[in-house]
ROVOKE-61223 format. One line per 3 residues: number of its first residue (from 1); for each residue x, y, z of C-alpha. Coordinates in pm, 1 decimal. Last residue first. Example, Ala and Ser with C-alpha at 12.3 -4.5 7.8 and 13.67 -1.06 7.14 Angstrom:
2
2) 1367.0:-106.0:714.0 ~ 1230.0:-450.0:780.0
This chain:
345
345) -3605.7:-2234.5:-1687.8 ~ -3476.3:-1875.8:-1781.5 ~ -3244.9:-2064.1:-2026.1
342) -3579.2:-2285.4:-2180.1 ~ -3736.3:-1961.4:-2219.1 ~ -3430.8:-1864.1:-2401.1
339) -3411.7:-2035.8:-2628.3 ~ -3832.9:-2038.2:-2710.6 ~ -3790.4:-1698.6:-2708.5
336) -3487.5:-1767.8:-2959.0 ~ -3685.0:-1996.5:-3197.7 ~ -4022.9:-1764.3:-3229.7
333) -3741.5:-1510.9:-3346.3 ~ -3681.0:-1193.2:-3239.7 ~ -3778.7:-861.5:-3357.4
330) -3582.1:-593.8:-3487.0 ~ -3293.1:-841.2:-3428.7 ~ -3003.5:-594.3:-3189.9
327) -3134.9:-323.7:-2993.5 ~ -3322.2:-623.4:-2803.6 ~ -3133.6:-962.3:-2779.0
324) -2869.2:-969.6:-2499.0 ~ -3199.7:-834.0:-2322.5 ~ -3284.7:-1190.9:-2279.0
321) -3050.1:-1269.4:-2022.2 ~ -3088.7:-1077.5:-1796.9 ~ -2962.6:-755.8:-1725.9
318) -2754.0:-758.8:-1401.7 ~ -2911.1:-548.8:-1128.3 ~ -2820.2:-193.9:-973.2
315) -2675.3:-229.3:-628.4 ~ -2347.9:-53.4:-647.8 ~ -2483.5:204.6:-895.2
312) -2524.0:529.1:-674.7 ~ -2322.4:396.3:-375.7 ~ -2030.7:421.5:-645.6
309) -2121.2:748.0:-738.9 ~ -2102.8:906.1:-446.3 ~ -1788.5:766.3:-296.9
306) -1608.7:857.6:-623.7 ~ -1783.4:1179.9:-564.2 ~ -1672.7:1192.3:-202.1
303) -1297.0:1157.9:-305.2 ~ -1314.1:1401.7:-614.6 ~ -1469.4:1656.8:-343.6
300) -1161.0:1566.9:-40.0 ~ -881.5:1549.8:-324.9 ~ -1015.9:1910.4:-473.4
297) -1025.0:2046.3:-84.5 ~ -651.8:1916.7:-107.1 ~ -534.2:2166.4:-440.0
294) -669.5:2427.2:-318.3 ~ -472.7:2415.4:-26.8 ~ -131.9:2330.1:-203.6
291) -247.1:2705.9:-290.1 ~ -241.2:2808.1:-704.4 ~ -78.0:2985.6:-905.1
288) 209.5:3063.0:-693.8 ~ 502.2:2936.4:-957.7 ~ 552.7:2618.3:-722.8
285) 302.5:2580.8:-627.5 ~ 134.9:2493.1:-993.1 ~ 494.8:2306.1:-1135.6
282) 512.3:2092.1:-793.3 ~ 96.3:1947.5:-821.3 ~ 197.6:1941.0:-1230.3
279) 502.4:1698.9:-1134.5 ~ 346.4:1528.3:-862.3 ~ 35.3:1434.3:-1092.6
276) 269.5:1338.6:-1395.0 ~ 508.3:1112.5:-1211.0 ~ 822.8:1186.8:-1268.4
273) 936.8:914.5:-961.8 ~ 708.5:616.5:-1048.6 ~ 930.1:683.8:-1409.9
270) 1266.8:561.2:-1240.9 ~ 1052.1:318.4:-938.6 ~ 890.8:90.3:-1264.1
267) 1237.6:67.1:-1462.1 ~ 1409.6:4.7:-1101.5 ~ 1149.5:-331.8:-1059.2
264) 1215.8:-408.0:-1433.8 ~ 913.3:-456.7:-1641.6 ~ 940.5:-790.9:-1918.4
261) 735.2:-946.5:-1577.2 ~ 500.8:-691.6:-1535.4 ~ 201.3:-935.2:-1399.7
258) 8.7:-861.8:-1635.1 ~ -393.5:-1010.2:-1551.3 ~ -441.6:-609.7:-1456.7
255) -449.0:-531.5:-1780.1 ~ -89.9:-400.6:-1967.2 ~ 80.4:-396.0:-1672.7
252) 77.7:-122.3:-1462.6 ~ 365.2:170.6:-1469.0 ~ 285.0:262.2:-1804.1
249) 516.1:539.8:-1920.7 ~ 512.3:873.0:-2080.1 ~ 686.8:1029.8:-2462.0
246) 351.5:1233.0:-2609.4 ~ 372.6:1153.9:-2948.2 ~ 206.9:1453.4:-3178.2
243) 95.0:1410.9:-3480.3 ~ -44.7:1691.9:-3646.4 ~ -322.8:1715.5:-3893.7
240) -464.6:1983.1:-4203.7 ~ -387.7:2384.5:-4180.5 ~ -766.0:2459.1:-4174.8
237) -800.7:2724.2:-3894.1 ~ -942.1:2461.0:-3705.5 ~ -674.6:2238.6:-3748.5
234) -388.1:2480.6:-3661.5 ~ -581.7:2559.4:-3385.2 ~ -553.1:2204.2:-3248.3
231) -198.0:2155.6:-3289.9 ~ -116.4:2473.8:-3101.5 ~ -350.4:2372.6:-2859.1
228) -218.6:1975.6:-2824.9 ~ 105.1:2151.0:-2756.1 ~ 39.9:2359.2:-2511.8
225) -158.8:2153.3:-2297.9 ~ 131.6:1848.2:-2398.0 ~ 318.9:2117.3:-2249.5
222) 68.8:2172.2:-1920.4 ~ 97.6:1819.6:-1811.1 ~ 435.2:1759.9:-1822.4
219) 446.2:1401.2:-1842.6 ~ 431.4:1275.8:-2205.2 ~ 694.7:1488.1:-2274.6
216) 637.3:1634.9:-2646.2 ~ 717.7:1556.5:-2916.0 ~ 607.7:1725.5:-3243.6
213) 530.8:1574.2:-3577.2 ~ 333.9:1805.5:-3824.9 ~ 242.3:1673.6:-4183.0
210) 378.3:1595.1:-4493.6 ~ 258.7:1176.0:-4423.1 ~ 579.5:1030.5:-4471.7
207) 678.8:1317.6:-4239.3 ~ 471.2:1213.4:-3982.6 ~ 655.3:919.9:-3863.3
204) 930.5:1205.6:-3728.6 ~ 707.6:1097.1:-3432.3 ~ 774.6:793.4:-3364.0
201) 1114.8:925.1:-3258.0 ~ 1357.7:641.9:-3168.3 ~ 1236.4:496.4:-3557.8
198) 1277.6:125.7:-3564.3 ~ 965.4:4.6:-3466.5 ~ 883.9:-321.8:-3293.4
195) 1104.5:-408.8:-3129.8 ~ 1233.0:-64.1:-3023.5 ~ 919.9:11.7:-2906.5
192) 907.3:-314.5:-2579.2 ~ 663.0:-582.0:-2708.6 ~ 478.0:-729.2:-2323.0
189) 158.0:-494.3:-2421.2 ~ 260.7:-330.3:-2681.9 ~ 549.5:-141.5:-2444.3
186) 763.2:202.9:-2383.0 ~ 417.1:476.0:-2316.1 ~ 456.1:623.9:-2613.3
183) 126.1:756.5:-2690.7 ~ 104.8:792.1:-3029.8 ~ -157.0:1143.9:-3064.4
180) -352.5:1193.0:-3346.6 ~ -482.4:1563.5:-3442.6 ~ -773.0:1573.1:-3666.7
177) -873.7:1911.3:-3949.8 ~ -892.0:1663.0:-4232.8 ~ -595.1:1823.2:-4472.8
174) -711.9:1560.2:-4754.3 ~ -403.1:1370.8:-4794.4 ~ -329.8:1432.3:-4414.9
171) -595.3:1218.0:-4337.3 ~ -623.2:989.1:-4603.7 ~ -178.9:878.5:-4490.0
168) -256.1:929.4:-4142.6 ~ -561.8:629.3:-4128.1 ~ -394.8:410.7:-4415.5
165) -103.0:386.6:-4237.9 ~ -294.8:360.5:-3864.4 ~ -483.5:86.8:-4001.3
162) -200.1:-71.0:-4090.7 ~ -48.0:-113.4:-3798.6 ~ 262.0:8.8:-3658.4
159) 161.4:334.5:-3470.9 ~ -110.2:66.3:-3244.6 ~ 252.8:-47.4:-3092.4
156) 326.7:328.7:-2962.0 ~ -37.1:304.9:-2850.2 ~ -282.4:551.5:-3010.5
153) -489.7:816.4:-2976.3 ~ -784.5:1007.4:-3195.0 ~ -889.9:1369.8:-3189.3
150) -1098.9:1525.8:-3389.4 ~ -1175.4:1874.2:-3475.6 ~ -1473.9:2128.0:-3534.9
147) -1525.2:2420.0:-3748.3 ~ -1750.9:2300.8:-3912.7 ~ -1715.3:2384.6:-4314.5
144) -1982.4:2087.1:-4358.5 ~ -1751.3:1913.4:-4561.7 ~ -1392.1:1981.6:-4326.3
141) -1670.3:1853.3:-4066.4 ~ -1726.9:1551.3:-4242.0 ~ -1358.2:1448.3:-4309.1
138) -1309.3:1493.3:-3907.7 ~ -1553.9:1195.6:-3901.1 ~ -1304.3:1078.6:-4155.9
135) -1023.9:1065.2:-4007.8 ~ -1170.0:955.2:-3702.3 ~ -1303.9:614.6:-3857.4
132) -975.1:614.0:-4025.5 ~ -720.6:677.0:-3671.7 ~ -971.6:469.7:-3455.1
129) -855.3:147.0:-3613.4 ~ -473.1:194.9:-3466.8 ~ -599.8:-137.7:-3253.3
126) -808.4:-329.6:-3281.8 ~ -1047.0:-305.5:-2998.7 ~ -1282.1:-6.0:-3160.1
123) -1270.8:264.1:-2925.7 ~ -1593.2:496.9:-2818.0 ~ -1616.1:810.2:-2952.4
120) -1604.4:1134.7:-2737.4 ~ -1746.1:1471.5:-2801.9 ~ -2004.5:1507.9:-2515.3
117) -2311.2:1509.1:-2791.9 ~ -2188.0:1228.5:-2887.7 ~ -2189.0:980.3:-2625.5
114) -2010.1:663.6:-2677.6 ~ -1934.1:354.3:-2477.1 ~ -1572.4:113.6:-2488.4
111) -1454.8:205.2:-2115.9 ~ -1409.2:-84.1:-1970.6 ~ -1743.3:-360.5:-2051.7
108) -1980.0:-425.1:-2340.6 ~ -2345.8:-565.2:-2322.6 ~ -2443.1:-471.6:-1967.9
105) -2707.0:-193.6:-2108.3 ~ -2402.9:-30.6:-2294.0 ~ -2412.1:313.5:-2155.0
102) -2446.9:139.5:-1809.2 ~ -2806.9:22.3:-1657.7 ~ -2801.7:-307.2:-1655.5
99) -2511.8:-314.5:-1480.3 ~ -2158.6:-479.9:-1668.6 ~ -1939.7:-386.0:-1338.5
96) -1702.2:-209.4:-1548.3 ~ -1947.7:-33.0:-1701.4 ~ -2144.3:106.9:-1437.4
93) -1876.5:191.6:-1246.2 ~ -1787.3:361.1:-1618.1 ~ -2078.8:561.5:-1595.7
90) -2104.4:657.4:-1211.1 ~ -1770.4:805.4:-1351.1 ~ -1924.2:1035.5:-1550.0
87) -1816.7:1069.6:-1871.0 ~ -1814.6:1480.3:-1920.2 ~ -1564.4:1530.5:-2213.0
84) -1316.1:1592.6:-1933.9 ~ -1385.2:1273.1:-1785.6 ~ -1341.6:1123.9:-2127.8
81) -939.0:1223.0:-2189.1 ~ -928.9:1082.2:-1804.9 ~ -967.7:730.8:-1939.5
78) -789.7:752.1:-2175.6 ~ -574.2:407.8:-2189.3 ~ -824.0:192.8:-2300.2
75) -772.6:442.2:-2650.2 ~ -986.9:706.3:-2677.9 ~ -1172.5:835.2:-2946.1
72) -1182.0:1253.7:-2941.4 ~ -1512.6:1466.0:-3039.8 ~ -1538.4:1862.6:-3049.2
69) -1819.7:2042.9:-3066.5 ~ -1665.0:2191.8:-2737.4 ~ -1328.5:2293.9:-2749.5
66) -1041.8:2061.9:-2708.4 ~ -711.2:2147.4:-2537.1 ~ -839.8:1990.0:-2181.0
63) -831.9:1694.2:-2457.5 ~ -497.9:1657.6:-2459.0 ~ -383.9:1738.3:-2138.9
60) -628.9:1515.8:-1944.7 ~ -502.3:1196.3:-2142.1 ~ -174.2:1396.8:-2156.8
57) -197.0:1365.8:-1787.3 ~ -336.2:1044.5:-1694.3 ~ 68.1:878.4:-1848.6
54) 163.9:685.7:-1434.7 ~ -158.0:436.0:-1352.3 ~ -360.2:443.9:-1724.0
51) -507.6:93.7:-1640.3 ~ -732.5:-198.6:-1804.8 ~ -929.5:-395.4:-1595.7
48) -1069.8:-709.2:-1767.6 ~ -1424.1:-898.0:-1712.0 ~ -1585.8:-813.7:-1558.5
45) -1535.1:-616.7:-1194.3 ~ -1697.8:-720.2:-866.9 ~ -1449.2:-999.3:-812.6
42) -1299.3:-805.4:-463.4 ~ -937.9:-768.8:-700.8 ~ -1168.2:-575.2:-919.5
39) -1273.1:-322.6:-714.1 ~ -987.8:-233.5:-522.0 ~ -868.8:-186.9:-879.4
36) -1212.0:-8.5:-1003.2 ~ -1106.0:222.5:-707.9 ~ -770.0:274.3:-811.3
33) -925.2:411.2:-1138.5 ~ -1131.6:578.1:-971.3 ~ -899.3:814.8:-783.5
30) -644.2:801.9:-1063.0 ~ -907.9:980.6:-1324.1 ~ -1008.0:1205.4:-1024.9
27) -642.5:1289.7:-956.8 ~ -700.0:1418.1:-1342.2 ~ -946.6:1528.2:-1394.0
24) -964.9:1808.9:-1079.6 ~ -664.6:1910.3:-1106.6 ~ -624.5:2026.4:-1466.3
21) -972.7:2236.8:-1327.8 ~ -780.8:2396.9:-1036.5 ~ -520.2:2513.4:-1337.9
18) -849.2:2582.3:-1572.6 ~ -928.8:2829.4:-1305.5 ~ -588.4:3027.8:-1264.2
15) -705.8:3072.7:-1598.9 ~ -502.1:2844.3:-1914.0 ~ -497.0:2926.7:-2273.9
12) -185.1:3108.4:-2256.2 ~ 66.1:2980.6:-1966.1 ~ 0.5:3069.0:-1638.5
9) 205.7:3433.1:-1632.6 ~ 529.7:3387.7:-1372.7 ~ 479.2:3510.2:-985.7
6) 802.6:3662.6:-850.6 ~ 628.6:4016.9:-745.5 ~ 312.3:3860.7:-563.0
3) 554.3:3615.9:-354.4 ~ 610.7:3307.3:-514.2 ~ 511.3:2902.1:-311.4
């Protein structure tokens, strides 16, 4: 650790407590996904399980650059962003385990849920579609004169969709306060980026819309925070949107069922050595901004929090069949009621 005279200034916009909070959310994301992986292998997760292993840094750092009142829309690998905005581990566990007590009452899985009071809007599964949705939300901020910003994540593959183009063009033309983050993690499911885009630098797509495009090392937590903070400030000042390309890597398959045969072990190993959490720990401790013992204390806090969350929800019931009609129809018809009675007989 550096001596007091050698300690460099903490990056603008961050305080020492913020650095500890960033580490907390990084570790909370990874620990929660690790626990979910164990539950999946035990057959206790309903449906698919998606991992952000290796790219937690850009999710956490970018969301950390937002303010209260701002809204983000995550993808399946942006659990960290939702946790920063206030989502609770117990909610995520209930979602993946399809509990009746989950935010969607067992109807949806993974992180397909909303809390607009906290500032996150659940995704549409069709990739790229949240760009025009968030462009519309950001437009309402502009029309109301509210100093609020929208942020939306897409993958490198989704940046080749028509919805992405239409949403980006609309957002740029209307100069709405929207920040779009393209997570360039190497693959669109199993398709390498080079097979679906001729651009080496995806941020160059911004030039087609007349807005700034910035490329950042997605595994450098502080760099992602700084780039996003600048883009958010620009949007809040009425200067329009920014396209940020976060270069990172997906160290697990598309989902748990994906065996990753299209990814070489050498490639995965190279990116494991570039782990965003390891890099962050090295950066903040070498600079003397925080101490190793403080980070170890956060590690213990995170594990205890995940343990409590699972204890709280693992015995919660699954939804009853008839609840599938709740909040869907005003009043179930006689035919529907008879069908459910036969089902439960």
